[in-house]
C-alpha positions in Angstrom: -56.9 -16.4 -52.8 -54.3 -16.8 -55.6 -52.2 -19.6 -53.9 -53.2 -21.8 -51.0 -50.9 -24.5 -49.6 -52.3 -26.6 -46.8 -50.2 -29.0 -44.7 -47.6 -29.8 -47.4 -45.3 -32.7 -46.5 -42.3 -33.7 -48.5 -39.7 -36.2 -47.4 -36.7 -38.1 -48.8 -36.7 -41.4 -46.9 -36.2 -40.3 -43.3 -35.3 -36.6 -44.1 -38.4 -34.4 -43.8 -37.9 -31.4 -46.1 -41.4 -29.9 -45.7 -43.2 -30.4 -42.4 -46.9 -29.5 -42.8 -45.9 -26.3 -44.6 -48.7 -23.7 -45.1 -48.9 -20.6 -47.1 -51.5 -18.3 -48.6 -51.0 -15.6 -51.2 -53.6 -13.0 -51.9 -54.3 -11.4 -55.2 -52.1 -8.4 -56.0 -49.6 -8.8 -53.2 -45.9 -9.3 -53.2 -45.2 -12.1 -50.8 -41.7 -12.5 -49.5 -40.7 -16.1 -48.7 -37.6 -16.0 -46.4 -35.6 -18.7 -44.7 -32.0 -19.9 -44.2 -30.3 -22.1 -46.8 -31.8 -25.6 -46.6 -35.0 -24.6 -45.0 -37.2 -25.9 -47.8 -38.0 -22.8 -49.9 -37.0 -24.3 -53.3 -38.7 -27.6 -52.5 -41.9 -25.7 -51.5 -41.9 -23.7 -54.8 -41.2 -26.8 -56.9 -44.1 -28.6 -55.2 -46.4 -25.6 -55.7 -45.5 -25.6 -59.4 -46.1 -29.3 -59.5 -42.5 -29.9 -60.6 -42.0 -32.2 -57.6 -44.3 -34.8 -56.1 -45.1 -34.5 -52.4 -46.3 -36.9 -49.8 -49.2 -35.1 -48.3 -51.2 -31.8 -48.5 -53.3 -29.7 -50.8 -52.2 -27.0 -53.3 -54.7 -24.7 -55.0 -53.8 -22.0 -57.5 -56.5 -19.5 -58.8 -59.0 -21.5 -56.8 -58.2 -24.8 -58.6 -56.3 -27.9 -57.5 -52.8 -27.8 -58.9 -51.6 -31.0 -60.6 -48.8 -31.8 -63.1 -51.5 -31.7 -65.9 -53.0 -28.3 -64.9 -51.8 -26.6 -68.1 -54.6 -24.0 -68.0 -53.1 -22.9 -64.6 -49.5 -23.1 -65.7 -50.1 -20.8 -68.6 -50.9 -18.0 -66.1 -47.7 -18.6 -64.1 -44.2 -17.1 -64.7 -41.1 -18.5 -63.2 -37.7 -16.7 -62.9 -35.3 -19.3 -61.4 -32.2 -18.4 -59.3 -29.9 -19.9 -61.9 -29.9 -18.1 -65.3 -31.8 -20.5 -67.6 -31.4 -19.4 -71.2 -30.1 -20.9 -74.4 -26.5 -19.8 -75.0 -26.7 -20.3 -78.8 -29.8 -18.1 -79.2 -29.8 -14.3 -79.2 -31.5 -12.2 -76.6 -34.6 -11.7 -78.8 -34.6 -15.4 -79.8 -34.5 -16.5 -76.2 -37.4 -14.3 -75.2 -39.4 -15.3 -78.3 -38.8 -19.0 -77.5 -40.0 -18.9 -73.9 -43.0 -16.6 -74.9 -43.9 -19.1 -77.6 -44.4 -21.8 -75.0 -47.5 -20.0 -73.9 -48.6 -17.7 -76.7 -49.5 -19.3 -80.1 -50.7 -16.2 -81.9 -47.6 -14.9 -83.8 -48.8 -11.3 -83.9 -49.5 -11.3 -80.1 -46.3 -13.0 -79.4 -44.3 -10.5 -81.4 -45.9 -7.7 -79.4 -45.3 -9.4 -76.1 -41.6 -10.1 -76.9 -41.0 -6.4 -77.8 -42.7 -5.3 -74.6 -40.6 -7.7 -72.6 -37.4 -6.4 -74.2 -38.4 -2.8 -73.4 -39.4 -3.7 -69.9 -36.0 -5.1 -69.0 -34.0 -2.5 -71.0 -32.3 -4.9 -73.5 -33.3 -3.1 -76.7 -29.6 -2.4 -77.5 -28.7 -6.1 -77.0 -31.3 -8.0 -78.9 -28.8 -9.6 -81.3 -26.3 -10.5 -78.5 -25.9 -14.0 -77.3 -26.0 -14.5 -73.5 -22.3 -15.2 -73.2 -21.6 -11.6 -74.4 -23.8 -10.1 -71.7 -22.7 -9.0 -68.2 -24.1 -10.8 -65.2 -26.7 -8.0 -64.6 -27.9 -8.1 -68.2 -28.2 -11.9 -68.1 -30.4 -11.5 -65.0 -32.6 -9.1 -66.9 -32.8 -11.6 -69.8 -33.7 -14.3 -67.3 -36.6 -12.2 -66.1 -37.8 -11.3 -69.6 -38.0 -15.0 -70.5 -40.0 -15.7 -67.4 -42.6 -12.9 -67.7 -42.9 -12.3 -71.4 -46.2 -14.1 -71.6 -47.7 -11.7 -69.1 -48.5 -14.2 -66.3 -50.9 -13.4 -63.4 -48.6 -15.1 -60.9 -44.8 -14.8 -60.9 -42.3 -16.7 -58.9 -39.0 -14.8 -58.5 -36.2 -16.8 -56.9 -33.4 -14.5 -55.8 -33.4 -12.4 -59.1 -30.7 -10.0 -57.9 -28.0 -12.4 -56.8 -24.5 -11.4 -57.8 -25.5 -8.3 -59.9 -24.1 -4.8 -59.9 -25.9 -2.0 -58.0 -27.3 -0.4 -61.2 -28.9 -3.7 -62.5 -30.1 -4.5 -59.0 -32.0 -1.2 -58.8 -33.3 -1.7 -62.3 -34.6 -5.2 -61.5 -36.3 -4.0 -58.2 -38.0 -1.2 -60.0 -39.2 -3.6 -62.6 -40.7 -5.9 -60.0 -42.6 -3.0 -58.5 -44.0 -2.2 -62.0 -45.0 -5.8 -62.6 -46.9 -5.7 -59.3 -48.5 -2.3 -60.2 -49.6 -3.8 -63.5 -51.5 -6.5 -61.7 -49.1 -9.5 -61.2 -49.1 -11.3 -57.9 -45.5 -12.1 -56.9 -43.9 -14.7 -54.7 -40.4 -13.4 -54.0 -37.4 -15.2 -52.4 -34.3 -13.4 -51.4 -31.3 -13.4 -49.1 -31.3 -9.6 -49.0 -33.6 -8.5 -46.2 -33.6 -4.9 -47.2 -35.2 -6.0 -50.5 -37.9 -7.9 -48.7 -38.6 -4.8 -46.5 -38.8 -2.6 -49.6 -40.8 -4.8 -51.9 -43.0 -7.1 -49.9 -46.5 -6.4 -48.6 -46.3 -9.5 -46.5 -43.5 -11.9 -45.4 -43.5 -15.6 -44.5 -40.5 -16.8 -42.6 -39.8 -20.5 -42.8 -37.3 -22.9 -41.2 -36.9 -26.6 -41.1 -39.7 -27.1 -43.6 -42.2 -25.2 -41.5 -43.8 -21.7 -42.0 -43.0 -20.0 -38.6 -44.7 -16.7 -39.0 -46.5 -14.6 -41.5 -47.3 -10.8 -41.5 -46.3 -7.4 -42.6 -43.0 -5.9 -41.7 -44.5 -4.1 -38.8 -46.5 -7.1 -37.6 -43.4 -9.3 -37.6 -41.3 -6.7 -35.7 -44.1 -6.5 -33.1 -43.8 -10.2 -32.5 -40.2 -10.2 -31.1 -38.8 -9.3 -27.7 -36.4 -6.5 -28.8 -38.2 -3.2 -29.2 -35.2 -0.9 -29.4 -31.4 -1.2 -30.0 -28.8 1.4 -29.0 -25.4 1.3 -30.7 -22.6 2.8 -28.7 -18.8 3.1 -29.2 -16.7 3.6 -26.0 -13.3 5.2 -26.0 -12.2 2.8 -23.3 -14.4 0.5 -21.3 -13.8 -2.4 -18.9 -15.5 -5.7 -18.9 -17.2 -5.1 -15.6 -18.8 -1.9 -16.9 -20.4 -3.9 -19.7 -21.8 -6.4 -17.2 -23.3 -3.5 -15.2 -25.0 -2.2 -18.4 -26.9 -5.4 -18.4 -28.5 -4.3 -15.1 -30.0 -1.1 -16.6 -33.8 -1.4 -16.7 -35.2 -3.2 -19.8 -31.8 -4.3 -21.1 -32.1 -7.9 -22.4 -28.7 -8.3 -24.2 -25.4 -6.6 -24.9 -23.5 -7.7 -28.0 -20.1 -6.8 -29.2 -20.0 -5.7 -32.8 -16.4 -5.1 -33.9 -15.5 -1.9 -32.0 -19.1 -1.1 -30.9 -21.6 -2.5 -28.5 -25.3 -3.2 -29.4 -27.6 -2.9 -26.4 -31.0 -4.5 -26.9 -34.0 -3.3 -24.9 -37.4 -4.8 -24.2 -40.2 -2.2 -23.8 -39.5 0.9 -21.8 -39.8 4.5 -23.0 -36.7 6.0 -21.3 -34.0 3.6 -22.5 -31.7 6.3 -24.0 -32.2 8.5 -20.9 -31.3 5.6 -18.6 -28.2 4.7 -20.6 -27.0 8.3 -20.6 -27.5 8.6 -16.9 -25.4 5.4 -16.5 -22.6 6.8 -18.7 -22.6 10.1 -16.7 -22.5 8.2 -13.3 -19.6 6.0 -14.4 -17.8 8.9 -16.2 -17.6 7.0 -19.4 -16.5 8.5 -22.8 -18.2 7.4 -25.9 -17.4 8.1 -29.6 -20.8 7.3 -31.0 -24.3 6.7 -29.7 -27.6 6.2 -31.7 -30.8 4.4 -31.4 -32.4 2.0 -33.9 -35.8 0.3 -34.2 -35.8 -3.5 -34.8 -35.1 -4.6 -38.3 -36.4 -7.6 -40.3 -32.9 -9.1 -39.6 -33.7 -9.0 -35.8 -37.0 -10.8 -36.5 -35.2 -13.4 -38.5 -32.5 -14.0 -35.9 -34.8 -14.2 -33.0 -37.2 -16.6 -34.7 -34.7 -18.9 -36.4 -31.5 -18.3 -34.3 -29.6 -18.0 -37.6 -28.3 -15.5 -40.1 -30.3 -15.6 -43.3 -27.3 -17.0 -45.2 -26.7 -19.9 -42.8 
């Protein structure tokens, strides 16, 4: 086990931020840590990194107890914070060299690592630029290079694709996959659920300082009530018809989504057939009709009752 957090408690006077929080990260996996704003993600990460004191609990990294003086452990960890944290008066190359130098003393090795980090994030044409001359997406790439240039075994990535253009976002996501293929274990926080579904081997959903559930995408989807959603757009429909739809077998909820309706089903194998029969019987006209399997967003909403960005 690369990271093991057991019953972590952190409070500020009467406010409990982490309430017996637990998490385990296996070697070689990309673990997604998801939760609404204010749920305790950043506090948990800062405690794991020993940047913040906690009230109770145990933290082990690489099988050793993590403390503020565990420099042998910290040398093997890379951190890419949500806020871009670089020196504005240094060039791209100087920034990466500085952060790499915090961990790598050998100048020859450091030079090699810096060049590899520059190539990795695609900043070879910008090495003499200062950060203020870079676009938002390029700054994010620089932020990543500074955090991973020393080739850490464990990497914390805190929303690395926030407010970047689509091209940079794809570049960053592909880079994260490569880091993992090259052997890094990654803890990844994001507000983009599609990123978590695409990148993460396993996901932990937390809320109110607690880890609610942990599992693969499919395992999490199997935990919730909704097993199928059907989206339908009616040409003209009365309120009483919508109420009758709720009486169709296995329907658990009907939601209005702009001009469409989302019908959620629990179990059942003939949901679409039953809905079509109802439409025919009531002589309804629809403009669209399609079925969807549950998404990670459905899991999140059912478990926390919130949108991820709440």
